[in-house]
DSSP file (Angstrom, degrees, kcal/mol; ACC not computed):
  #  RESIDUE AA STRUCTURE BP1 BP2  ACC     N-H-->O    O-->H-N    N-H-->O    O-->H-N    TCO  KAPPA ALPHA  PHI   PSI    X-CA   Y-CA   Z-CA
    1    1 A X     >        0   0    0      0, 0.0     4,-2.0     0, 0.0     5,-0.1   0.000 360.0 360.0 360.0 -44.2   29.7  -32.2   29.8
    2    2 A X  H  >  +     0   0    0      2,-0.2     4,-2.5     1,-0.2     5,-0.2   0.897 360.0  52.8 -66.8 -39.8   30.7  -33.3   26.3
    3    3 A X  H  > S+     0   0    0      2,-0.2     4,-2.0     1,-0.2    -1,-0.2   0.916 108.8  49.4 -60.8 -43.4   27.6  -35.5   26.0
    4    4 A X  H  > S+     0   0    0      1,-0.2     4,-1.9     2,-0.2    -1,-0.2   0.910 111.2  49.4 -62.2 -43.1   25.4  -32.7   27.0
    5    5 A X  H  X S+     0   0    0     -4,-2.0     4,-2.6     1,-0.2    -2,-0.2   0.894 108.9  52.9 -64.3 -40.7   27.0  -30.4   24.4
    6    6 A X  H  X S+     0   0    0     -4,-2.5     4,-2.6     1,-0.2    -1,-0.2   0.883 107.7  51.6 -62.3 -38.6   26.5  -33.1   21.7
    7    7 A X  H  X S+     0   0    0     -4,-2.0     4,-2.4     2,-0.2    -1,-0.2   0.909 110.4  48.3 -64.2 -42.0   22.8  -33.4   22.6
    8    8 A X  H  X S+     0   0    0     -4,-1.9     4,-2.3     2,-0.2    -2,-0.2   0.928 112.4  47.9 -65.3 -44.9   22.4  -29.6   22.2
    9    9 A X  H  X S+     0   0    0     -4,-2.6     4,-2.5     1,-0.2    -2,-0.2   0.916 111.4  51.6 -61.9 -42.7   24.2  -29.5   18.9
   10   10 A X  H  X S+     0   0    0     -4,-2.6     4,-2.5     1,-0.2    -2,-0.2   0.919 110.1  48.8 -60.3 -44.6   22.2  -32.5   17.7
   11   11 A X  H  X S+     0   0    0     -4,-2.4     4,-2.5     2,-0.2    -1,-0.2   0.890 110.9  50.2 -63.2 -40.2   18.9  -30.7   18.6
   12   12 A X  H  X S+     0   0    0     -4,-2.3     4,-2.4     2,-0.2    -1,-0.2   0.925 112.6  46.5 -64.5 -44.6   20.0  -27.5   16.9
   13   13 A X  H  X S+     0   0    0     -4,-2.5     4,-2.5     2,-0.2    -2,-0.2   0.907 112.6  50.8 -63.8 -42.1   20.9  -29.4   13.7
   14   14 A X  H  X S+     0   0    0     -4,-2.5     4,-2.3     2,-0.2    -2,-0.2   0.916 111.8  46.6 -62.4 -45.0   17.6  -31.3   13.9
   15   15 A X  H  X S+     0   0    0     -4,-2.5     4,-1.9     2,-0.2    -1,-0.2   0.903 112.1  50.8 -64.4 -41.4   15.6  -28.1   14.3
   16   16 A X  H  X S+     0   0    0     -4,-2.4     4,-2.4     1,-0.2    -2,-0.2   0.920 111.3  48.1 -63.3 -43.2   17.4  -26.4   11.5
   17   17 A X  H  X S+     0   0    0     -4,-2.5     4,-2.2     1,-0.2    -2,-0.2   0.904 110.5  50.6 -64.7 -41.3   16.8  -29.3    9.1
   18   18 A X  H  < S+     0   0    0     -4,-2.3     4,-0.4     1,-0.2    -1,-0.2   0.848 112.4  48.6 -66.8 -31.9   13.1  -29.5    9.9
   19   19 A X  H >< S+     0   0    0     -4,-1.9     3,-0.5    -5,-0.2    -2,-0.2   0.940 116.6  40.0 -70.4 -46.9   12.8  -25.8    9.3
   20   20 A X  H 3< S+     0   0    0     -4,-2.4    -2,-0.2     1,-0.2    -1,-0.2   0.767 121.8  40.3 -76.7 -26.2   14.7  -25.8    5.9
   21   21 A X  T 3< S+     0   0    0     -4,-2.2    -1,-0.2    -5,-0.2    -2,-0.2   0.286  83.7 120.8-108.3  10.6   13.2  -29.0    4.6
   22   22 A X    <   -     0   0    0     -3,-0.5     2,-0.3    -4,-0.4    -3,-0.0  -0.469  66.5-114.1 -73.7 147.9    9.6  -28.6    5.7
   23   23 A X        -     0   0    0     -2,-0.1     2,-0.4     1,-0.0    -1,-0.1  -0.621  25.0-146.0 -83.7 139.0    6.9  -28.7    3.0
   24   24 A X        -     0   0    0     -2,-0.3     2,-0.1     1,-0.0    -1,-0.0  -0.838  22.9-107.9-104.6 143.5    5.0  -25.5    2.4
   25   25 A X        -     0   0    0     -2,-0.4     2,-0.2     1,-0.1     3,-0.1  -0.377  34.8-116.7 -67.5 145.4    1.4  -25.5    1.3
   26   26 A X        -     0   0    0      1,-0.1    -1,-0.1    -2,-0.1     2,-0.1  -0.491  36.2 -94.2 -79.3 153.5    0.6  -24.5   -2.3
   27   27 A X        -     0   0    0     -2,-0.2     2,-0.2    37,-0.1    38,-0.1  -0.391  40.0-123.6 -65.4 143.0   -1.4  -21.5   -3.0
   28   28 A X        -     0   0    0     33,-0.1    38,-2.7    -2,-0.1     2,-0.5  -0.501  18.3-128.2 -82.9 158.6   -5.1  -22.1   -3.5
   29   29 A X  E     +a   66   0A   0     36,-0.2     2,-0.3    -2,-0.2    38,-0.2  -0.946  29.5 178.4-113.1 127.9   -6.9  -21.0   -6.7
   30   30 A X  E     -a   67   0A   0     36,-3.4    38,-2.3    -2,-0.5     2,-0.4  -0.907  18.0-152.0-127.0 154.1  -10.1  -18.9   -6.4
   31   31 A X  E     -aB  68  47A   0     16,-2.0    16,-2.0    -2,-0.3     2,-0.4  -0.998  11.1-153.9-127.0 130.3  -12.4  -17.3   -9.0
   32   32 A X  E     +aB  69  46A   0     36,-3.2    38,-2.9    -2,-0.4    14,-0.2  -0.884  26.6 156.5-106.4 129.7  -14.4  -14.2   -8.2
   33   33 A X        -     0   0    0     12,-2.1    13,-0.1    -2,-0.4    -1,-0.1   0.265  52.5-120.0-134.7  14.3  -17.7  -13.5  -10.0
   34   34 A X        +     0   0    0     11,-0.5    11,-0.1    39,-0.1    12,-0.1   0.867  50.7 160.4  43.3  49.8  -19.7  -11.2   -7.6
   35   35 A X  S    S+     0   0    0      9,-0.2    10,-0.2     1,-0.1    -1,-0.1   0.815  81.3  22.3 -63.3 -31.8  -22.6  -13.7   -7.3
   36   36 A X  S    S-     0   0    0      1,-0.4     2,-0.2     6,-0.1    -1,-0.1   0.840 136.0 -40.7-102.1 -50.1  -23.7  -12.0   -4.1
   37   37 A X        -     0   0    0      2,-0.2    -1,-0.4     5,-0.1    37,-0.1  -0.859  62.4 -87.2-161.1-169.3  -22.2   -8.5   -4.3
   38   38 A X  S    S+     0   0    0     -2,-0.2    38,-3.2    -3,-0.1     2,-0.3   0.353  82.6 117.4 -96.8   6.8  -19.0   -6.8   -5.4
   39   39 A X  B >   -f   76   0B   0     36,-0.2     3,-1.1     1,-0.1    -2,-0.2  -0.565  58.3-149.4 -80.5 134.1  -17.2   -7.1   -2.0
   40   40 A X  T 3  S+     0   0    0     36,-0.7    -1,-0.1    -2,-0.3    37,-0.1   0.553  96.2  65.8 -72.9  -6.8  -14.0   -9.2   -1.8
   41   41 A X  T 3  S+     0   0    0     18,-0.1     2,-0.6     4,-0.0    -1,-0.2   0.335  78.4  95.4 -96.6   6.3  -15.0  -10.0    1.8
   42   42 A X    X   -     0   0    0     -3,-1.1     3,-1.8     1,-0.1     4,-0.2  -0.885  62.0-154.4-104.4 117.1  -18.1  -12.0    0.9
   43   43 A X  G >  S+     0   0    0     -2,-0.6     3,-2.0     1,-0.3    13,-0.3   0.828  89.3  68.0 -58.0 -36.3  -17.6  -15.8    0.7
   44   44 A X  G 3  S+     0   0    0      1,-0.3    -1,-0.3    11,-0.1    -9,-0.2   0.542  90.2  65.2 -65.0  -6.1  -20.4  -16.3   -1.8
   45   45 A X  G <  S+     0   0    0     -3,-1.8   -12,-2.1   -10,-0.2   -11,-0.5   0.509  90.3  81.8 -90.3  -6.1  -18.5  -14.4   -4.5
   46   46 A X  E <   -B   32   0A   0     -3,-2.0    10,-1.9   -14,-0.2     2,-0.3  -0.791  53.0-178.2-112.3 146.1  -15.7  -17.1   -4.7
   47   47 A X  E     -BC  31  55A   0    -16,-2.0   -16,-2.0    -2,-0.3     8,-0.2  -0.921  31.5-136.5-135.8 157.5  -15.5  -20.4   -6.5
   48   48 A X  S    S+     0   0    0      6,-3.5     2,-0.3    -2,-0.3     7,-0.1   0.528  90.1  48.1 -89.8  -8.6  -13.0  -23.2   -6.9
   49   49 A X  S >  S-     0   0    0      5,-0.4     3,-1.6   -18,-0.1     5,-0.1  -0.938  82.1-120.5-135.2 155.8  -13.6  -23.5  -10.6
   50   50 A X  T 3  S+     0   0    0     -2,-0.3    -1,-0.1     1,-0.3   -20,-0.0   0.726 111.8  59.7 -67.6 -23.1  -13.7  -21.1  -13.6
   51   51 A X  T 3  S-     0   0    0      3,-0.0    -1,-0.3   -20,-0.0    -3,-0.0   0.479 106.6-127.1 -83.6  -2.0  -17.3  -22.1  -14.4
   52   52 A X  S <  S+     0   0    0     -3,-1.6    -2,-0.1     2,-0.1     3,-0.1   0.918  75.6 118.1  56.7  49.2  -18.4  -21.0  -11.0
   53   53 A X        +     0   0    0      1,-0.2     2,-0.6     2,-0.0    -1,-0.1   0.544  61.4  61.4-114.6 -15.5  -20.1  -24.3  -10.1
   54   54 A X  S    S-     0   0    0     -5,-0.1    -6,-3.5     0, 0.0    -5,-0.4  -0.890  82.3-140.9-116.9  99.1  -18.0  -25.4   -7.1
   55   55 A X  B     -C   47   0A   0     -2,-0.6    -8,-0.3    -8,-0.2     2,-0.1  -0.264  19.4-114.2 -63.5 141.8  -18.4  -22.8   -4.3
   56   56 A X        -     0   0    0    -10,-1.9   -10,-0.1   -13,-0.3    -1,-0.1  -0.415  13.9-150.2 -70.5 150.6  -15.3  -21.9   -2.2
   57   57 A X  S    S+     0   0    0      1,-0.1     2,-0.3    -2,-0.1    -1,-0.1   0.488  76.7  24.7-101.5  -6.9  -15.3  -22.9    1.4
   58   58 A X  S    S-     0   0    0    -15,-0.1     2,-0.2     0, 0.0    -1,-0.1  -0.977  86.0 -96.9-150.4 161.4  -13.1  -20.1    2.7
   59   59 A X        -     0   0    0     -2,-0.3   -18,-0.1     1,-0.1   -16,-0.1  -0.518  49.1-105.1 -76.0 149.2  -12.0  -16.6    1.7
   60   60 A X        -     0   0    0     -2,-0.2     2,-0.8     1,-0.1    -1,-0.1  -0.336  16.4-127.6 -72.6 156.7   -8.7  -16.3   -0.2
   61   61 A X    >>  -     0   0    0      1,-0.1     4,-3.1   -33,-0.1     3,-1.9  -0.913  20.3-159.0 -99.5 103.2   -5.5  -15.1    1.3
   62   62 A X  T 34 S+     0   0    0     -2,-0.8    -1,-0.1     1,-0.3     5,-0.1   0.662  84.3  67.1 -63.5 -15.5   -4.5  -12.4   -1.2
   63   63 A X  T 34 S+     0   0    0      1,-0.1    -1,-0.3     3,-0.0     3,-0.0   0.750 125.6   3.1 -76.8 -20.8   -0.9  -12.5   -0.1
   64   64 A X  T <4 S+     0   0    0     -3,-1.9    -2,-0.2    18,-0.1   -37,-0.1   0.635 106.5  91.1-132.7 -31.8   -0.4  -16.0   -1.5
   65   65 A X  S  < S-     0   0    0     -4,-3.1     2,-0.7   -38,-0.1    17,-0.5  -0.306  72.6-117.9 -75.8 154.9   -3.5  -17.4   -3.3
   66   66 A X  E     -a   29   0A   0    -38,-2.7   -36,-3.4    15,-0.1     2,-0.5  -0.837  35.5-178.7 -90.3 115.7   -4.3  -17.1   -7.0
   67   67 A X  E     -a   30   0A   0     -2,-0.7     2,-0.4    13,-0.4   -36,-0.2  -0.966   5.1-169.3-120.7 117.3   -7.6  -15.1   -7.3
   68   68 A X  E     -a   31   0A   0    -38,-2.3   -36,-3.2    -2,-0.5     2,-0.6  -0.859  17.6-138.9-104.4 139.9   -9.0  -14.4  -10.8
   69   69 A X  E     -ad  32  87A   0     17,-2.1    19,-2.9    -2,-0.4    20,-0.3  -0.881  29.4-133.0 -95.3 120.2  -11.8  -12.0  -11.5
   70   70 A X    >   -     0   0    0    -38,-2.9     3,-2.1    -2,-0.6    20,-0.2  -0.259  31.8 -77.8 -75.4 159.8  -14.1  -13.6  -14.0
   71   71 A X  T 3  S+     0   0    0      1,-0.3    18,-0.2    18,-0.1    -1,-0.2  -0.281 118.1  16.7 -55.7 132.2  -15.5  -11.9  -17.1
   72   72 A X  T 3  S+     0   0    0     16,-0.7    -1,-0.3     1,-0.3     2,-0.2   0.303  98.2 124.1  87.0  -9.0  -18.4   -9.6  -16.4
   73   73 A X    <   -     0   0    0     -3,-2.1    17,-2.6   -41,-0.2     2,-0.5  -0.537  50.1-148.8 -86.8 151.0  -17.6   -9.4  -12.6
   74   74 A X  E     - g   0  90B   0     15,-0.2     2,-0.6    -2,-0.2    17,-0.2  -0.986   8.1-165.0-119.7 122.6  -16.9   -6.2  -10.7
   75   75 A X  E     - g   0  91B   0     15,-3.1    17,-2.9    -2,-0.5     2,-0.8  -0.935   6.4-157.8-108.5 114.1  -14.5   -6.5   -7.7
   76   76 A X  E     +fg  39  92B   0    -38,-3.2   -36,-0.7    -2,-0.6     2,-0.3  -0.828  59.2  37.1-101.8 105.3  -14.7   -3.4   -5.4
   77   77 A X  S    S-     0   0    0     15,-1.3     2,-0.3    -2,-0.8    -2,-0.1  -0.839 101.2 -46.1 145.2 179.0  -11.5   -3.1   -3.4
   78   78 A X        -     0   0    0     -2,-0.3     2,-0.3    15,-0.2    17,-0.2  -0.635  58.1-161.7 -82.1 138.1   -7.8   -3.5   -3.9
   79   79 A X  E     -i   95   0C   0     15,-2.7    17,-2.2    -2,-0.3     2,-0.4  -0.868  15.4-158.3-122.8 152.3   -6.8   -6.7   -5.6
   80   80 A X  E     -i   96   0C   0     -2,-0.3     2,-0.7    15,-0.2   -13,-0.4  -0.989   8.4-157.8-130.4 123.8   -3.6   -8.7   -5.9
   81   81 A X  E     -i   97   0C   0     15,-3.5    17,-1.8    -2,-0.4     2,-0.2  -0.883  18.7-175.8-105.4 106.7   -3.2  -11.2   -8.8
   82   82 A X  E >   -i   98   0C   0     -2,-0.7     3,-2.4   -17,-0.5    17,-0.2  -0.620  48.9 -16.9-100.5 157.9   -0.6  -13.8   -7.9
   83   83 A X  T 3  S-     0   0    0     15,-0.6    18,-0.4     1,-0.3    19,-0.1  -0.256 132.4 -12.1  58.7-121.4    0.8  -16.7  -10.1
   84   84 A X  T 3  S+     0   0    0     18,-0.1    -1,-0.3    17,-0.1    19,-0.1   0.157  96.4 138.5 -99.4  16.8   -1.4  -17.3  -13.1
   85   85 A X    <   -     0   0    0     -3,-2.4    18,-1.9    17,-0.1     2,-0.3  -0.265  34.4-160.1 -65.5 150.1   -4.3  -15.2  -11.9
   86   86 A X  E     - e   0 103A   0     16,-0.2   -17,-2.1    18,-0.1     2,-0.7  -0.958  20.2-139.6-132.5 148.2   -6.2  -13.0  -14.4
   87   87 A X  E     +de  69 104A   0     16,-2.1    18,-2.7    -2,-0.3    19,-0.7  -0.930  33.3 156.7-104.0 108.5   -8.4  -10.0  -14.3
   88   88 A X        +     0   0    0    -19,-2.9   -16,-0.7    -2,-0.7   -18,-0.2   0.278  66.3  42.3-109.0   6.2  -11.1  -10.5  -16.9
   89   89 A X  S    S-     0   0    0    -20,-0.3    18,-2.1   -18,-0.2     2,-0.4  -0.141 101.5 -62.4-123.3-142.7  -13.5   -8.1  -15.2
   90   90 A X  E     -gh  74 107B   0    -17,-2.6   -15,-3.1   -20,-0.2     2,-0.6  -0.972  32.2-160.2-120.4 128.8  -13.4   -4.7  -13.5
   91   91 A X  E     -gh  75 108B   0     16,-2.4    18,-2.7    -2,-0.4     2,-1.4  -0.941   5.6-158.7-105.8 114.1  -11.5   -3.9  -10.4
   92   92 A X  E    S+g   76   0B   0    -17,-2.9   -15,-1.3    -2,-0.6     2,-0.3  -0.691  73.8  28.2 -89.7  83.1  -12.8   -0.8   -8.7
   93   93 A X  S    S-     0   0    0     -2,-1.4    17,-2.2   -17,-0.2     2,-0.2  -0.964 107.6 -39.2 157.7-164.9   -9.6    0.0   -6.8
   94   94 A X        -     0   0    0     -2,-0.3   -15,-2.7    16,-0.2     2,-0.4  -0.563  50.5-157.6 -88.5 155.4   -5.9   -0.6   -7.1
   95   95 A X  E     -ij  79 112C   0     16,-2.7    18,-2.7   -17,-0.2     2,-0.5  -0.997   8.9-160.1-139.2 134.0   -4.4   -3.9   -8.5
   96   96 A X  E     -ij  80 113C   0    -17,-2.2   -15,-3.5    -2,-0.4     2,-0.9  -0.956   6.7-157.5-109.6 127.9   -1.0   -5.5   -8.1
   97   97 A X  E     -ij  81 114C   0     16,-3.7    18,-2.6    -2,-0.5     2,-0.5  -0.861  21.1-168.0-104.4  95.0   -0.1   -8.1  -10.7
   98   98 A X  E     +ij  82 115C   0    -17,-1.8   -15,-0.6    -2,-0.9     3,-0.2  -0.754  47.0  19.0 -97.3 121.5    2.5  -10.1   -8.7
   99   99 A X  S    S-     0   0    0     16,-3.2    16,-0.2    -2,-0.5     3,-0.1  -0.408  93.2 -78.7 108.3 171.5    4.7  -12.5  -10.6
  100  100 A X  S    S+     0   0    0      1,-0.2    -1,-0.1    -2,-0.2    16,-0.1   0.583 119.5  45.9 -86.9 -10.3    5.6  -13.0  -14.2
  101  101 A X  S    S+     0   0    0    -18,-0.4    -1,-0.2    -3,-0.2    -2,-0.1   0.561  77.4 108.4-114.5  -9.9    2.4  -14.7  -15.4
  102  102 A X        -     0   0    0    -21,-0.2     2,-0.3    -4,-0.1   -16,-0.2  -0.405  53.1-156.5 -70.8 148.7   -0.6  -12.8  -13.9
  103  103 A X  E     -e   86   0A   0    -18,-1.9   -16,-2.1   -19,-0.1     2,-0.6  -0.931  23.2-148.5-132.2 149.4   -2.5  -10.8  -16.5
  104  104 A X  E     +e   87   0A   0     -2,-0.3   -16,-0.1   -18,-0.2     4,-0.1  -0.941  24.5 166.0-112.6 106.6   -4.8   -7.8  -16.7
  105  105 A X        +     0   0    0    -18,-2.7   -17,-0.2    -2,-0.6    -1,-0.1   0.550  66.2   6.3 -97.2  -9.3   -7.3   -8.4  -19.5
  106  106 A X  S    S-     0   0    0    -19,-0.7     2,-0.4     1,-0.1   -16,-0.2   0.159 101.5 -13.8-138.0-105.4   -9.8   -5.7  -18.8
  107  107 A X  E     +h   90   0B   0    -18,-2.1   -16,-2.4    25,-0.1     2,-0.4  -0.915  29.4 174.4-129.6 137.1  -10.2   -2.8  -16.4
  108  108 A X  E     -h   91   0B   0     -2,-0.4    25,-0.8   -18,-0.2   -16,-0.2  -0.987  13.6-163.0-130.9 123.2   -8.6   -1.4  -13.2
  109  109 A X  S    S+     0   0    0    -18,-2.7   -15,-0.2    -2,-0.4   -17,-0.1   0.717  74.7  42.1 -81.4 -19.4   -9.9    2.0  -12.0
  110  110 A X  S    S-     0   0    0    -17,-2.2    23,-0.3   -19,-0.4     2,-0.2  -0.054 111.6 -35.8-104.4-152.7   -7.0    2.7   -9.7
  111  111 A X        -     0   0    0     -2,-0.1   -16,-2.7    24,-0.0     2,-0.5  -0.499  51.5-149.1 -73.3 136.2   -3.3    2.2   -9.9
  112  112 A X  E     -jk  95 135C   0     22,-1.4    24,-2.4    -2,-0.2     2,-0.5  -0.935  14.2-170.4-107.0 125.9   -2.0   -0.9  -11.8
  113  113 A X  E     -jk  96 136C   0    -18,-2.7   -16,-3.7    -2,-0.5     2,-0.5  -0.974  10.0-162.0-121.2 127.5    1.3   -2.3  -10.5
  114  114 A X  E     -jk  97 137C   0     22,-3.0    24,-3.0    -2,-0.5     2,-0.6  -0.941  10.2-172.3-105.2 122.3    3.3   -5.0  -12.3
  115  115 A X  E     -jk  98 138C   0    -18,-2.6   -16,-3.2    -2,-0.5     2,-0.3  -0.911   7.3-159.2-121.6 103.3    5.8   -6.7  -10.0
  116  116 A X  E     - k   0 139C   0     22,-2.6    24,-1.2    -2,-0.6    26,-0.1  -0.637   8.1-175.5 -79.2 135.5    8.2   -9.2  -11.7
  117  117 A X        +     0   0    0     -2,-0.3     2,-0.3     1,-0.2    -1,-0.1   0.523  63.2  22.2-112.6  -7.8    9.7  -11.7   -9.3
  118  118 A X  S    S-     0   0    0      0, 0.0    -1,-0.2     0, 0.0    23,-0.1  -0.984  95.2 -75.5-152.5 159.5   12.2  -13.6  -11.4
  119  119 A X        +     0   0    0     -2,-0.3     2,-0.3    22,-0.2    23,-0.1  -0.265  56.6 174.3 -57.0 141.8   14.1  -13.1  -14.6
  120  120 A X        -     0   0    0     23,-0.2    23,-0.2     2,-0.1    -4,-0.0  -0.988  40.9-157.1-148.0 153.8   11.9  -13.5  -17.7
  121  121 A X        +     0   0    0     -2,-0.3     2,-0.1     2,-0.1    -1,-0.1   0.259  60.3 124.6-108.3   5.9   12.1  -13.1  -21.4
  122  122 A X        -     0   0    0      1,-0.1     2,-0.6   -22,-0.0    -2,-0.1  -0.428  56.7-139.6 -69.1 137.6    8.3  -12.7  -21.6
  123  123 A X        -     0   0    0     -2,-0.1     2,-0.5     2,-0.0    -1,-0.1  -0.894  19.2-171.8 -99.9 117.9    7.1   -9.5  -23.3
  124  124 A X        -     0   0    0     -2,-0.6     2,-0.8     2,-0.0   -21,-0.0  -0.936  21.1-134.5-108.8 129.8    4.2   -7.9  -21.5
  125  125 A X        -     0   0    0     -2,-0.5     2,-0.7     2,-0.0    -2,-0.0  -0.740  20.9-169.4 -83.3 112.8    2.4   -5.1  -23.2
  126  126 A X        +     0   0    0     -2,-0.8     2,-0.3     2,-0.0     9,-0.1  -0.903  26.3 150.7-106.7 108.3    2.0   -2.4  -20.5
  127  127 A X        -     0   0    0     -2,-0.7    -2,-0.0     2,-0.1     6,-0.0  -0.877  54.6-134.1-139.4 163.0   -0.3    0.1  -22.0
  128  128 A X     >  +     0   0    0     -2,-0.3     4,-0.7     3,-0.1     3,-0.5   0.113  61.0 132.4-104.3  18.9   -3.0    2.7  -21.2
  129  129 A X  T >4  +     0   0    0      1,-0.2     3,-0.8     2,-0.2    -2,-0.1  -0.233  59.6  37.2 -66.5 164.3   -5.3    1.6  -23.9
  130  130 A X  T 34 S-     0   0    0      1,-0.2    -1,-0.2   -23,-0.0    -3,-0.0   0.826 135.5 -68.2  59.4  35.7   -9.0    1.1  -23.1
  131  131 A X  T 34 S+     0   0    0     -3,-0.5    -1,-0.2     1,-0.2    -2,-0.2   0.797  86.7 164.3  58.2  33.2   -8.9    4.0  -20.7
  132  132 A X    <<  -     0   0    0     -3,-0.8    -1,-0.2    -4,-0.7   -23,-0.1  -0.491  38.0-113.9 -78.4 151.5   -6.6    2.2  -18.3
  133  133 A X        -     0   0    0    -25,-0.8    -1,-0.1   -23,-0.3   -23,-0.1  -0.359  47.0 -76.5 -76.6 164.0   -4.7    4.1  -15.6
  134  134 A X        -     0   0    0      1,-0.1   -22,-1.4    -2,-0.1     2,-0.3  -0.137  48.8-122.9 -59.8 158.9   -0.9    4.4  -15.7
  135  135 A X  E     -k  112   0C   0    -24,-0.1     2,-0.5    -3,-0.1   -22,-0.2  -0.747   8.5-150.6-103.9 149.9    1.2    1.4  -14.6
  136  136 A X  E     -k  113   0C   0    -24,-2.4   -22,-3.0    -2,-0.3     2,-0.5  -0.989  19.8-160.8-111.0 129.6    3.9    1.1  -11.9
  137  137 A X  E     +k  114   0C   0     -2,-0.5     2,-0.3   -24,-0.2   -22,-0.2  -0.962  13.9 172.3-120.2 125.6    6.5   -1.5  -12.9
  138  138 A X  E     -k  115   0C   0    -24,-3.0   -22,-2.6    -2,-0.5     2,-0.3  -0.872   6.7-170.8-125.7 158.0    8.8   -3.1  -10.3
  139  139 A X  E     -k  116   0C   0     -2,-0.3     2,-0.5   -24,-0.2   -22,-0.2  -0.999  19.6-150.6-150.2 151.0   11.3   -6.0  -10.5
  140  140 A X  S    S-     0   0    0    -24,-1.2     3,-0.1    -2,-0.3    -2,-0.0  -0.995  88.3 -14.2-115.8 122.7   13.5   -8.3   -8.4
  141  141 A X  S    S+     0   0    0     -2,-0.5     2,-0.3     1,-0.2   -22,-0.2   0.856 112.8 100.8  58.5  41.7   16.6   -9.6  -10.2
  142  142 A X        -     0   0    0    -23,-0.1     2,-0.5   -26,-0.1    -1,-0.2  -0.958  66.4-124.9-148.0 164.7   15.5   -8.6  -13.7
  143  143 A X        -     0   0    0     -2,-0.3     2,-0.6   -23,-0.2   -23,-0.2  -0.957  20.4-150.8-114.0 132.2   16.1   -5.9  -16.3
  144  144 A X        -     0   0    0     -2,-0.5     2,-0.6    -7,-0.1    -5,-0.0  -0.909   5.7-161.8-105.6 124.6   13.1   -4.1  -17.7
  145  145 A X        -     0   0    0     -2,-0.6     2,-0.5     2,-0.0    -2,-0.0  -0.926   7.8-166.1-105.2 123.3   13.3   -2.8  -21.3
  146  146 A X        +     0   0    0     -2,-0.6     2,-0.3     2,-0.0    -2,-0.0  -0.932  14.4 164.8-112.6 129.1   10.8   -0.1  -22.1
  147  147 A X        -     0   0    0     -2,-0.5     2,-0.5     0, 0.0    -2,-0.0  -0.973  34.1-121.0-141.9 157.2   10.2    0.9  -25.6
  148  148 A X              0   0    0     -2,-0.3    -2,-0.0     1,-0.1     0, 0.0  -0.838 360.0 360.0 -99.8 128.0    7.5    2.9  -27.5
  149  149 A X              0   0    0     -2,-0.5    -1,-0.1     0, 0.0     0, 0.0   0.453 360.0 360.0 -86.5 360.0    5.7    1.1  -30.3
């Protein structure tokens, strides 16, 4: 009876360790340039490099991958910019800038949301210049100081 219980405890510990210490895949990096059309669902619009010379082999997973919209491109749909992703084009839809390093350098026609995920001392200028729509700002474990320049 004790041996059987020890085996069960050992299996539980082994499963717990494999769950907590398993490696997770890193997010992939994609660049969108609307080479085919403005749809985020068209594979031919995505590249593995910023110069758009290496075509992507799969569509991005917007919940984890870094997807940047390149200069001059129009992305029609809702976008999420993770990690170091940037919007250098136009998003015809809503955009979430998730994380402390993603940037909006040009235009979003819908709602712009900035979501900070860790404490930062970085100053981001959140403005409505260039006819941008208002921002929604959210944070986890951080303090947001808002001031008028």
